[in-house]
N, C-alpha and C positions, 0 to 999 in steps of 0.2 A: 387331687386329696384339698378337702377344702381348709381356712385357716379357723385357728383355732383363737379364743379368745383377747383382743388386744393385742393380738400380729397384723392386724389391719396398721396400724395403727404403728405398730415398733414399722413393718415394713414401705408406711409413708416416711416413716423420720429420715430412713435410711435411702429413703429412693429423694427426698427433697436433698439431704448431706453430698450425694452422690452427684446428683444433676448443680449443683450448686459447685463444687469442685471445680471442674472446668471450667478455661476462659476461652477453648479454644472452641470458634461457635457450628464448626462441624462436629465434633467431638461433644458437646452440648446438645444437641441434636438427638445425637443416636442414643445420647446415652440417656433422655427424656422417652422418646420408646423404648429403650426399653427394659424400665425402673415401673412404668406406666403396664407394659406386659406382666411385671410382675407382682403390682397391688393389687392390680382387680384381675388378677390369678387367670390371664384369655392364651389362647394360644398362640396368634397371629393380634402383628400391631399393627401402629404405619401411623407417621405423620406430616401430611401434605401441610408444606407454606401457599400459603394464596398469592397469588399479584396476578396485574390485572384486572378489577375487577372479578369475575368468576371460576378461576380459570389458577388450577396448583402449579406452579416454578417448581418444583420439588416433593419427592415423595418416598420418604426415607423403612419401607418396612423390614420387620423382625417378624422370623420363624418360618421364614419364608425362603428354598435354598435359592443360591444360584443358578443350578436346573431351572429351578421353577420355574424363575423369573425370565431365562430362556425362550422359555418355551411356553411362556405369556404371550410374550410379546412386548412393545411399548407398553410405560410405567400411566399411569392413568392419569385423566388434563383435568379431570372436577364435575364427570356427568353423575349420574345416579344419586344415589343414594349420597355419596360424599359428597357434590353438589348440592346435595340439599341442606348441608352443614354448614355451607358458605355461602348461601341465601338467607341462611336461619339460623344465624349462630348461637346458639341455645343446644345445653344437653339432649343428646337425643338418646334412648333405648329402646331395640327390640329387641323381640324375643325371638320373631322370624325376618330376617333380610326382604327374602320373598312375597313379602305378605303386604311391604309399602308399595304404595301407589308411584311413587319414585321411583322404584329399583326396575333397573335393568336386564336384569343377570348378570351372568359373569364368561368372563373369554373362554374360549375354551385353554386346556389343561390347565383352569386354576384351581384351586383342593376347594372342598365344599366349607362352606358355611353360613351357619345358619345364625344364631343369637351375636346381635351388633350393642356398642357401646361407644360416642361419639360427643367430646367436648372442644369448644374452642379453648386456644390460648391467645390470650390479650394481651402486649406490648404497648404501657402507655396509653391504655382505654383503645385501640386498635388490635382489630384482629391481624396475627400473626398467621399463624393457621389451625388447623387444625388436627388433635389426638382420635384414631381411631381404632378399638380394638373390637378383635371375635372371638366368637368360639370361647367360651365359660368353659373353663377343664372340671371335670368330673359330671357333663353333663345340666341343659338347664339353661337359664339364663342372669342375663344381671340382673340383681338390688339394687336399689336406693342407696345402699350405704356401699359399694360399687362406685356409683357414679360421684358419692360426695366424695371421696377418696382421690379419683382420678380427675373430678374439680380441682379438689385441693395442691396435689400436685399438678395441674394447669398453671396455680395462680400461682407455685415456686418457677416454675419451667421458665412465665413470663419476667421475670425475675430475674434470673438466672441468661436467656436470652438477651434479657437490655444490658447486662454486664459485657455479656459476650461481643455484642454492637460497640459499646465503647470502649474496651479491650483492643478489639478488629480495628475500630476507625483509628488507633490509638497509635496501631501498627503503622498501620494501614499513610497514615500520616507521615510517621518516621522513615520508609522507605520510602514514599515520592518527594520528600526533602531532602535525604541523599541522592535521586536520582537527576534532581533538580540540580543540585550542588555541581554534580559530575560534569553535568549536563552545559553550564554555565561557564566551569573552565573552559571545557573545551571552543565553545563558543568564543570565547574574551580570546584563546591561545589562537585563534584566525583560521580554527579547523575547514574544510572543505566543508561544502552542506551535505553529500549524502554519508558521509562519516558521519557526521553531525547525527542525518536522518536512520542513519544505521541505529546511532547509540539508544537515541528514541525509540525505536522501536525494540529493543531489545530488551531493555527496560522496561519498557510497559508490558513484552512480555511474559517479564519472570517475577517482576509487581504479581500483576492479574494470572499468574497461571494459566493461560493463552496459550492457544496451537498453532494460531497463524496469527500473520501482524501487517496490514497491506496500507500505502500510502498512494494515494493516484494525486492529481494534482490535474487543474481546469487547462483544456488544449479547444483551439476551434474557435473561439471567441468564447470560449463557458462555456459550449453546449455541450461536450466532449471529458471523458474524466481518461487521461491517462493513468495509470500505473507506471507509476518511479520506482516502486521500489515494495520490495516482500520476501518476508523470513519467516519457517518454521512449515508446519505442514505441505504441502504442495505446492509452494511457493514457484517452481519455476510454470505452472499453470494460472498464473496471474500475472508474469512482472511482461510490463511489455501491454499488456491488451490492454484492449478502446470501448471504455462502457459512455451508454448515453446520462446524459446528467439527468433529465428525465425516464423516471422506470426502473431511477435504479437504487439501490438500497444507499449506497454512499453518495450521489445525488444527494437525496432526503432530508437527509443531514447538511448536506452544505446548504438545500434551502431555508434548512430548520435555524441552523447559524447553533445549531445546541445537541449535545447526547443523543441519538435514538440508540433503540436497547431492543435486540428482537430474539426470540424464544428458540424461534426456530428459520436460522437465516435462506436456508434454503427455500425454502417453503415462504419464506415472508409477503405478503401482498403487497409490500410498497414494491417489488423485482416485478415491474409488465411488462419488460425489454430487452432484447438481447439474451447472446448466449447462458444459456445452465451454467450458474461458475461454484457453487457453492456446496456439492457433491461431500456428503458426510460431517457435513460440517451444522451444529446446532445454533449454541447458543454466541450470540454477535451483538457489539454494538459499534455504530459510529459514530466517529465525536470531529468539526471543524475545528482547522489548523485556524485561526484569527488569527489577524492581528491590527487594532484598534476596527475600520469597518471591512476591513479586506479580510475577506476566506478566501487565507493561500491552497486549502489541497483538504485532506480528509483520512482522516485517520481509523483503518478498523481494527479489531480486535478481532477473531472467531475463535471458541473451541470444537470439539470433536460435537456429536450426536451425542445427548445422554449425560452430559457431563453437567455437572451447577450451571444456571445462568449467574450472565454475568447482574449483580446488585445497584440500588443508588448508592451504598457505603461504598461498593469497589471504584466505583467510575465518580461520588465528587467529587477530586480532585484531576481527571482529568483532563476536565478544559483547559486548565491551567495549564498541564499539562503538555497536551499537543499544539498552545500559544507558544513550547516554547520552539517547536520542529514550524510553524508559520515565522515563527523572529530570525531560526537558521535562514531560515528562504531571506527570509526580507534581510538577512545581514548576506550574505550570502548576491542578493542582486547588488547591496552597495557596493561591498569588495568591488562585485564587474562593473560598473559605471564608472567609481574610482581609478582599476587598472586601464581599461578603456579611455575616460580622459587622459590619464599619461598616456596613456598607445598615443593619441586622436597629438599629443604636442608634442609629440617625441616622430611622426610620423611629419610633422606641420617643420620642424626644424629641421630634419633631413631631407622631406621636398625642398625647402628653403636655399638650402647647400647646395643641393644639387645642382639647382637650375642656377644659382653665383657665384656656384667654384665651376662642380664637374663641367656642364655643360661648354662653359665660360671656357676652361680650359684646353677642351678636346676641339671646339669650330677656332680659339687660335693655333692650335698643331693643325688642322685639320687646313686652315688657311696658310702657314706655315712652310709644307709641305705641297700647296698650290704653287706657291711662287716659286718653291726649285726645284721644279722641275724642270725651271728653262735651259737651268745650268746642267742640266743632267740627256747626255746624247744617244745613252747606251739606251734603245728599246726596250731591252728586256726590265730594266731598271727602272726606266718609265712605266711599265706595263706596274710590278709590284708598286711604287707610289700610287698611282692611279687604286688599284686596287687595298691601297694602308687607306686612301680619303674615304672611300667605298661604307671601305669597311666604319672607319671613326662614324659617318652622319647614318647608317644601320645604328652603335652605338648610339647616338644621342637619338635617336625616334624612340631606341626602348629605353633612356632614361626616359624621355618625354613626356610616355607612357605611364613609367613606372611613378611619373611630379601625375600625370591624373589621377591615377589611381589613390593616391594615398590624398590628394584634396578632395576626391570628392567625396573620400569619407570624413574630411574634416570640415566640406562646409552643409553635409546635409542631403550630397545629391546621389547617394550610396544609390537607391533606385537604377543608373543610368550605368557606373560603373560592373564589368565583370567580375573582376578582381575584386570589391570589395562584397560580392552580392554572396563571390564562392566565400570569403573569409567569416561573414554572416551564418551562409547555413554551416559549413563547418563546427560554428561556435551554436548555435543550437542544438547539434545534433554532438555536445559534449555530453549534455545532462543523460540521455537516457541508452545513450556508448557509456557514460560511467567513466571517462576517462576522453581528454582532448585530441583530436588522428593531427596526425602530425600531414604540413601541407605545403608542395614544391609548385612555384607558377614561370613559366616560364617565355617574353616574346614578348608581340604586342597585343596582347591582351584586349587592353581597351579600345584601341584604337581600329585594328583589324578587324575584330568578330560584331558581326551587323547583331540589333538587338535581338531577331526571331531565332537565332544560334543561340545564344546566350539565354535565351527564356527555354528553350530548349535543354542547356546545361546544366543550369541553374534546378533542373526538376530531375533528370537522370542520376546526379550531384544525391541533393534528396533521398533518393527510391534507393542507391545504391547504399547508402549511410542509414536509413531506416533499416532495409534485409541485415545488416551488418549487426547491426541493435538488434532489433525482435528476431532474427532464425538461425545466425551464423553462431550468436554468444561470443564473437572476436572480444578480446584483447587489445589488441592493438591495429589502427590503421591506417595505412600511409596512400597518399591521394596526390598526384598528380599533374596538372592542368597547361603546357603544355601553347603554344603557336609556335610552327616551325614552316616554312616549304608548302605555303598557303592551303594546310592541313588543320584541325582542331582535333590535341589529341588527351581525353582523358578519364584515368586511372582510379581506381578504385580497388586497393590490393591488402585486405584483412586475414585475419592467421584462424580464423573461427573455422564449424565443422567442414565447411568446403562443402559447394555442390554437390558432387559426384555422392559426400559422404551423408545424409542425413539434410543435406541446410535448401531452402523451401524457393521453387524459380518465381518467388511472388513479384509480378508487375516487369519481369523481364523480356516480357513477348512484347511489353508496353515500349518498352527502354530501346528495341531493336528495331520495332516501326517508326521512330522518331530517327533513330538512324539511317533507316532507309526513308525517309519519307524527302532527309537533304539528303540523297547518296553516296550516305556513309554504312557504316557498320561496325556491330558490334563485338563483341565476343568475350566469350566467361569460358575460365579452365582453372581446371583444379592444379593448385601447388605439390608439388611434388614433398616440399615440407609441413603444407595444411597450408589450410584456408582456398581464398578465390583470389582471381586477379578478375575485375570487369575492366575494359576496356572500349571509349566509344569513338567513335573518329567521322568527324563531317569535314569538307571539304569550303573552305573559304572563297566569295567570289572574289574576283584577281581586281585589285583598284584598278 
């Protein structure tokens, strides 16, 4: 039914007032399309938001049911007639869509459309998007009056969109400031790095309504990125994975040192290496975590496919926010350095006390026992005294080995001591594990273990801890390194999923071959209480 005299002006006024009442941007965009359909009496309408040159980042249809949308498939990206209006942002009125040279036709299951009217929406003299109206009710095509009314509505829509953007910007700023304050409080309280990173990812997911949050850090000379933290959809599939820096979306953000936005991260052209990892995800933003000139890692947020893309308005504060993640890592490193310095000073004091007090006392006790033997006539008593003197000598050797290990760490000769190398391997495993394993060492580890065997031990320990972190999902690991009776024994016990219940045997054959090359052996057993125990043994050369 055609509108009567004066009715278009009345409908336009109502539409302008309706659009202007909203401040939430998604609601404003939906109101604009609904109002446009009413004022020109069209059966179908849509608003396309333009981004990245000639592409549509959002497409909001009205008049098409959810069932029809599912049957049609993916929403248009800005080709054909839609692209014509993007390339030439001025009103376009057609009596028959199919007769225009840019018409591509419609996909299967699309409702038939003939008459067409499109006008651009400008915000601050820039094209924000376009209104598309099809199928004038009652037959016939859209006329000049419809074009004028729709163009007027587009002007009011531009003002409403700008107001909604300003409101949204203020709201985002308020939420980011609240998140900043919460994270600063956590950092000042001295919380560990992983807790601060989890809070940062959780707040970013919440503020930007993202579905997946990932933090990756450079490894292996910064040529590889390891996912240190993942939260949200399919998080388990991402945790602990390694990615090449070159040819990955997060690596591209790290090199650019600025946020990168993708409309479809699963098919992003910047991803040229590594396994497919983003199935089911669409819009994404990757932000480098920078302190000073150093990039400590990358924060990535992604939404499910068909979700709204990330906008500059949403991500303007994200670079600063990601900087707090880098600050958390920086503070954690500084705290670790401070604790390490205090530990080294304490080790030096302990080594000095052991040398100046314990060894001298033990040596004096041994001399006293030896001198007392000439007053003992009973053979069994003499034998016991000799055994006690031997035990004291062995104890002195163990203490000297311990002193050597302590002072090697302090003097910078860490690479020569197996004790220190073992401690270093355990400390490095704390980040991917999320906790520090317990460590027990016993015997003349630094003096009786040759460099070749020490290298094998460090490699075996690193692989065992990597398996516990990446495959076993353990929450506790116990390590024992014992040198006794001419044999070195390394034991790594975790409470993870276990080899027999789904744990992987990655690298275990290599560890067994290392033991066999030294005439040793390796055993792996599933524990009754859950978890796995790996024991690696090798004989030591006789002195």
